[in-house]
C-alpha positions, 0 to 999 in steps of 0.5 A: 649864555646859550641854551641846550639846543642852540649850543648845537646850532650852526654858527650865525655866519651860516645863516641858511643852515642855522634857519634850517636847524631852528625850523627842524627843532620847532617841528620836532618840538611840536611833535614831542608836545603832541606825543606827550599830549596823547598821554592823557587822563580825563576826570569825570568832574572837570573839562580839563584833562591830565596830560603830558603836554606840560612836560613837553612845553617846559622841556622845549622852552628850556632847551630852545630858549625864549624865542624858539621855545615860544615859537615851537609852542605856537606851531603846535597850537597852529597845527591843532588849529589846522586840524592836526589831532595833536591836542589831548584826546577827549573821552571818546578818543576824538580830538578838538581841532580848529580855531575853536580851541583858542577861543574864550568859550573853550575851557582849556584854551587858557592853558594852551595860551599859557603854554606859550608864555611858560615856554618863553619864560622857561627859555628866558631863565635857561638862557641865564643858566637856570637849567644847569643845576637841578636846584635852579631848574626846579625854580625855572620849571615852577615859574613856568607852571605858574605862568600856565595857571595864571592864564588857564585858571581865569580863562576856565573861570569865565568859561565854566558858567556856560558849561555848567549852566550856572555861575561858579565861584573861584573855589569851584574853579580851583577844584576843577582846574588846579587842585586835581593837577598839583601832584601830576604837575609836581612830577612833571616839573621834577622830571623836566628839572632833572633832565636838563642838567643831565643833558648839559653834563652829557654834552660837556662830557662828549663834545670837544673841550672848549666847544660851546663852553660858557659860564656855568651855574 
């Protein structure tokens, strides 16, 4: 079963055209995530901002599939490493850049690495039809969110003592890295879960009968 973007790709027999298509998708997807990252709200009590990045990551992963989705997020991180101002802005409007953004000492780095896994997981589920209905898409997006926190929270937990100058409990880590984001993440999850089935319906409506058709859930 194909994903949304790859159902539009040139056939495998046209290798060069297919590669150009996938590279173009990766660049466009990384720019989408970067743009949504600028929709950012900083909270005074936590080093982790509320951003639109998660929405972009989930959409890209589900639309592109596991390989291209994860590669697109890696490209996004690589762009930040090479000093593109693509991560969420700090309180003063500056952007964290360079290799430091992926290091253990960077509080949000676990979430960034979690984005790669979440995109791959959402894409893997999408290839199995989970993006075709709103109900199943919610499940795919929720599991993607779980993957982000599975990386982000332990990473934040080990980084907080240096930032706060004292040991921290897991309860403190949850208060700084999970609880403030639940409502916003639920909204982003619903938006992503709603967008993909609508996109499939639009594609089925406007493409010629039988082109790229496949089993549906």
